[in-house]
VOPAGU-2260 file (C-alpha; in pm, 1 decimal, decimal comma):
REM VOPAGU-2260
SITE   aa  ch    i         X         Y         Z
SITE  UNK   A    0     270,4   -8558,7   -3704,7
SITE  UNK   A    1     588,7   -8502,2   -3902,3
SITE  UNK   A    2     851,6   -8266,2   -3762,3
SITE  UNK   A    3     786,9   -7990,0   -4013,9
SITE  UNK   A    4     419,1   -7969,8   -3910,4
SITE  UNK   A    5     510,3   -7969,5   -3541,5
SITE  UNK   A    6     765,0   -7691,7   -3596,2
SITE  UNK   A    7     508,3   -7494,6   -3794,5
SITE  UNK   A    8     261,9   -7522,1   -3504,0
SITE  UNK   A    9     528,8   -7414,5   -3255,7
SITE  UNK   A   10     618,4   -7110,8   -3464,7
SITE  UNK   A   11     251,8   -7018,2   -3498,9
SITE  UNK   A   12     204,9   -7047,4   -3122,3
SITE  UNK   A   13     512,0   -6832,0   -3057,8
SITE  UNK   A   14     380,4   -6560,2   -3290,3
SITE  UNK   A   15      49,1   -6528,5   -3105,5
SITE  UNK   A   16      25,7   -6185,4   -2944,2
SITE  UNK   A   17       2,3   -6205,9   -2567,1
SITE  UNK   A   18    -149,7   -5903,3   -2395,1
SITE  UNK   A   19    -157,8   -5795,0   -2033,0
SITE  UNK   A   20    -462,0   -5724,3   -1820,1
SITE  UNK   A   21    -444,9   -5345,8   -1758,1
SITE  UNK   A   22    -452,2   -5368,5   -1376,6
SITE  UNK   A   23    -183,4   -5638,8   -1383,8
SITE  UNK   A   24      33,1   -5434,0   -1618,5
SITE  UNK   A   25       7,3   -5135,5   -1383,5
SITE  UNK   A   26     108,2   -5344,5   -1081,2
SITE  UNK   A   27     393,1   -5493,7   -1283,1
SITE  UNK   A   28     524,0   -5144,1   -1361,2
SITE  UNK   A   29     495,0   -5046,1    -993,7
SITE  UNK   A   30     689,3   -5354,1    -885,8
SITE  UNK   A   31     959,0   -5299,5   -1146,7
SITE  UNK   A   32    1003,1   -4940,2   -1023,1
SITE  UNK   A   33    1088,7   -5078,0    -678,5
SITE  UNK   A   34    1380,2   -5283,9    -814,2
SITE  UNK   A   35    1726,1   -5121,7    -801,7
SITE  UNK   A   36    1792,6   -4934,3   -1126,1
SITE  UNK   A   37    2089,8   -5149,9   -1227,8
SITE  UNK   A   38    1875,2   -5466,8   -1214,4
SITE  UNK   A   39    1549,0   -5318,8   -1337,7
SITE  UNK   A   40    1577,9   -5390,3   -1710,4
SITE  UNK   A   41    1695,1   -5747,1   -1647,4
SITE  UNK   A   42    1407,9   -5814,3   -1407,5
SITE  UNK   A   43    1154,6   -5654,2   -1640,7
SITE  UNK   A   44    1271,0   -5869,2   -1931,4
SITE  UNK   A   45    1290,5   -6198,9   -1740,2
SITE  UNK   A   46     963,5   -6162,5   -1549,3
SITE  UNK   A   47     758,7   -6037,9   -1844,7
SITE  UNK   A   48     887,5   -6316,1   -2071,0
SITE  UNK   A   49     817,7   -6578,0   -1803,4
SITE  UNK   A   50     463,6   -6448,9   -1741,8
SITE  UNK   A   51     391,3   -6457,1   -2114,7
SITE  UNK   A   52     539,4   -6805,3   -2140,5
SITE  UNK   A   53     311,5   -6926,8   -1860,8
SITE  UNK   A   54      10,4   -6787,3   -2048,3
SITE  UNK   A   55     122,8   -6931,2   -2381,4
SITE  UNK   A   56     180,7   -7278,3   -2230,3
SITE  UNK   A   57    -175,4   -7272,3   -2095,3
SITE  UNK   A   58    -312,7   -7168,5   -2436,4
SITE  UNK   A   59    -436,1   -6833,5   -2310,2
SITE  UNK   A   60    -388,7   -6483,3   -2450,7
SITE  UNK   A   61    -391,3   -6251,3   -2147,6
SITE  UNK   A   62    -145,1   -6222,7   -1858,1
SITE  UNK   A   63    -330,5   -6189,3   -1529,2
SITE  UNK   A   64    -211,1   -6112,4   -1179,2
SITE  UNK   A   65    -147,4   -6478,3   -1090,0
SITE  UNK   A   66      73,7   -6522,3   -1397,4
SITE  UNK   A   67     275,6   -6214,6   -1305,9
SITE  UNK   A   68     310,3   -6320,0    -941,3
SITE  UNK   A   69     416,5   -6672,7   -1039,7
SITE  UNK   A   70     670,7   -6527,8   -1283,1
SITE  UNK   A   71     820,3   -6304,0   -1013,4
SITE  UNK   A   72     855,3   -6600,2    -776,7
SITE  UNK   A   73    1014,3   -6816,1   -1047,4
SITE  UNK   A   74    1257,4   -6554,3   -1177,6
SITE  UNK   A   75    1356,0   -6383,8    -851,2
SITE  UNK   A   76    1640,0   -6552,8    -660,4
SITE  UNK   A   77    1513,7   -6697,7    -330,6
SITE  UNK   A   78    1727,8   -6462,9    -120,4
SITE  UNK   A   79    1528,7   -6167,7    -257,6
SITE  UNK   A   80    1181,3   -6313,9    -199,9
SITE  UNK   A   81    1143,4   -6125,1     130,1
SITE  UNK   A   82    1180,6   -5777,0     -20,9
SITE  UNK   A   83     978,0   -5886,4    -325,2
SITE  UNK   A   84     689,6   -5996,5    -101,9
SITE  UNK   A   85     703,6   -5664,5      82,9
SITE  UNK   A   86     689,4   -5480,3    -249,1
SITE  UNK   A   87     394,3   -5690,8    -362,9
SITE  UNK   A   88     206,5   -5613,0     -42,8
SITE  UNK   A   89     284,0   -5241,8     -90,5
SITE  UNK   A   90     113,3   -5241,3    -431,8
SITE  UNK   A   91    -185,4   -5440,8    -306,0
SITE  UNK   A   92    -100,3   -5792,3    -421,7
SITE  UNK   A   93    -191,9   -6085,3    -196,6
SITE  UNK   A   94      53,4   -6343,6    -329,9
SITE  UNK   A   95     -63,6   -6602,0     -72,4
SITE  UNK   A   96    -392,9   -6647,4    -261,3
SITE  UNK   A   97    -184,3   -6791,2    -546,8
SITE  UNK   A   98     -21,5   -7052,0    -323,7
SITE  UNK   A   99     298,6   -6870,2    -229,7
SITE  UNK   A  100     404,3   -6875,5     136,4
SITE  UNK   A  101     382,9   -6566,8     357,8
Protein backbone atom coordinates (compact mmCIF):
# COMPACT_ATOMS: atom_id res chain seq x y z
CA UNK A 1 0.00 0.00 0.00
CA UNK A 2 1.46 3.38 -0.90
CA UNK A 3 1.83 6.00 1.83
CA UNK A 4 -0.98 8.20 0.57
CA UNK A 5 -3.48 5.32 0.84
CA UNK A 6 -2.25 4.41 4.31
CA UNK A 7 -2.55 8.03 5.45
CA UNK A 8 -6.04 8.22 3.96
CA UNK A 9 -7.06 5.12 5.95
CA UNK A 10 -5.57 6.57 9.14
CA UNK A 11 -7.45 9.83 8.68
CA UNK A 12 -10.68 7.96 8.01
CA UNK A 13 -10.18 5.88 11.16
CA UNK A 14 -9.48 9.01 13.22
CA UNK A 15 -12.69 10.64 11.98
CA UNK A 16 -14.89 7.74 13.09
CA UNK A 17 -17.21 8.89 15.87
CA UNK A 18 -16.60 7.03 19.11
CA UNK A 19 -19.51 7.01 21.56
CA UNK A 20 -19.73 6.06 25.21
CA UNK A 21 -21.97 3.46 26.79
CA UNK A 22 -24.43 5.52 28.90
CA UNK A 23 -23.68 3.73 32.20
CA UNK A 24 -19.94 4.07 31.59
CA UNK A 25 -20.29 7.76 30.75
CA UNK A 26 -22.19 8.33 34.00
CA UNK A 27 -19.51 6.55 36.06
CA UNK A 28 -16.83 8.52 34.23
CA UNK A 29 -18.54 11.79 35.20
CA UNK A 30 -18.82 10.62 38.82
CA UNK A 31 -15.13 9.73 38.93
CA UNK A 32 -14.09 13.03 37.36
CA UNK A 33 -16.13 14.90 40.00
CA UNK A 34 -13.99 13.26 42.69
CA UNK A 35 -10.76 14.66 41.24
CA UNK A 36 -9.51 17.97 42.69
CA UNK A 37 -10.91 20.88 40.68
CA UNK A 38 -7.51 22.13 39.50
CA UNK A 39 -6.72 18.73 37.92
CA UNK A 40 -10.22 17.83 36.76
CA UNK A 41 -10.13 19.18 33.20
CA UNK A 42 -6.69 17.66 32.56
CA UNK A 43 -7.80 14.26 33.86
CA UNK A 44 -11.06 14.40 31.91
CA UNK A 45 -9.21 15.18 28.68
CA UNK A 46 -6.43 12.60 29.10
CA UNK A 47 -8.62 9.73 30.29
CA UNK A 48 -11.40 10.26 27.75
CA UNK A 49 -8.92 10.49 24.87
CA UNK A 50 -7.11 7.36 26.06
CA UNK A 51 -10.35 5.38 26.42
CA UNK A 52 -11.41 6.39 22.91
CA UNK A 53 -7.97 5.51 21.57
CA UNK A 54 -8.21 2.04 23.13
CA UNK A 55 -11.58 1.54 21.41
CA UNK A 56 -10.34 2.88 18.08
CA UNK A 57 -7.24 0.64 18.15
CA UNK A 58 -9.51 -2.38 18.67
CA UNK A 59 -11.75 -1.31 15.76
CA UNK A 60 -14.75 -0.75 17.99
CA UNK A 61 -17.14 2.20 18.25
CA UNK A 62 -18.30 2.26 21.88
CA UNK A 63 -16.33 2.93 25.08
CA UNK A 64 -17.30 0.46 27.78
CA UNK A 65 -16.44 0.27 31.45
CA UNK A 66 -13.27 -1.78 30.90
CA UNK A 67 -11.94 0.79 28.42
CA UNK A 68 -12.58 3.61 30.88
CA UNK A 69 -11.00 1.71 33.78
CA UNK A 70 -7.93 0.81 31.69
CA UNK A 71 -7.61 4.45 30.61
CA UNK A 72 -7.72 5.66 34.22
CA UNK A 73 -5.00 3.20 35.21
CA UNK A 74 -2.82 4.19 32.24
CA UNK A 75 -3.22 7.95 32.62
CA UNK A 76 -3.21 8.26 36.42
CA UNK A 77 0.26 8.46 38.01
CA UNK A 78 0.96 5.36 40.12
CA UNK A 79 1.12 7.34 43.37
CA UNK A 80 -2.57 8.24 42.94
CA UNK A 81 -3.83 4.72 42.17
CA UNK A 82 -4.88 4.17 45.80
CA UNK A 83 -7.33 7.08 45.93
CA UNK A 84 -8.45 6.31 42.37
CA UNK A 85 -9.29 2.72 43.34
CA UNK A 86 -11.24 3.97 46.36
CA UNK A 87 -13.19 6.33 44.11
CA UNK A 88 -13.91 3.53 41.65
CA UNK A 89 -15.23 1.33 44.45
CA UNK A 90 -17.40 4.23 45.67
CA UNK A 91 -19.14 4.47 42.29
CA UNK A 92 -19.57 0.69 42.01
CA UNK A 93 -16.69 -0.27 39.73
CA UNK A 94 -14.88 -3.55 40.37
CA UNK A 95 -11.58 -2.78 38.63
CA UNK A 96 -10.14 -6.18 39.65
CA UNK A 97 -12.39 -7.95 37.13
CA UNK A 98 -10.41 -6.13 34.41
CA UNK A 99 -7.08 -7.44 35.68
CA UNK A 100 -6.01 -4.55 37.89
CA UNK A 101 -4.64 -5.37 41.35
CA UNK A 102 -6.61 -4.66 44.53
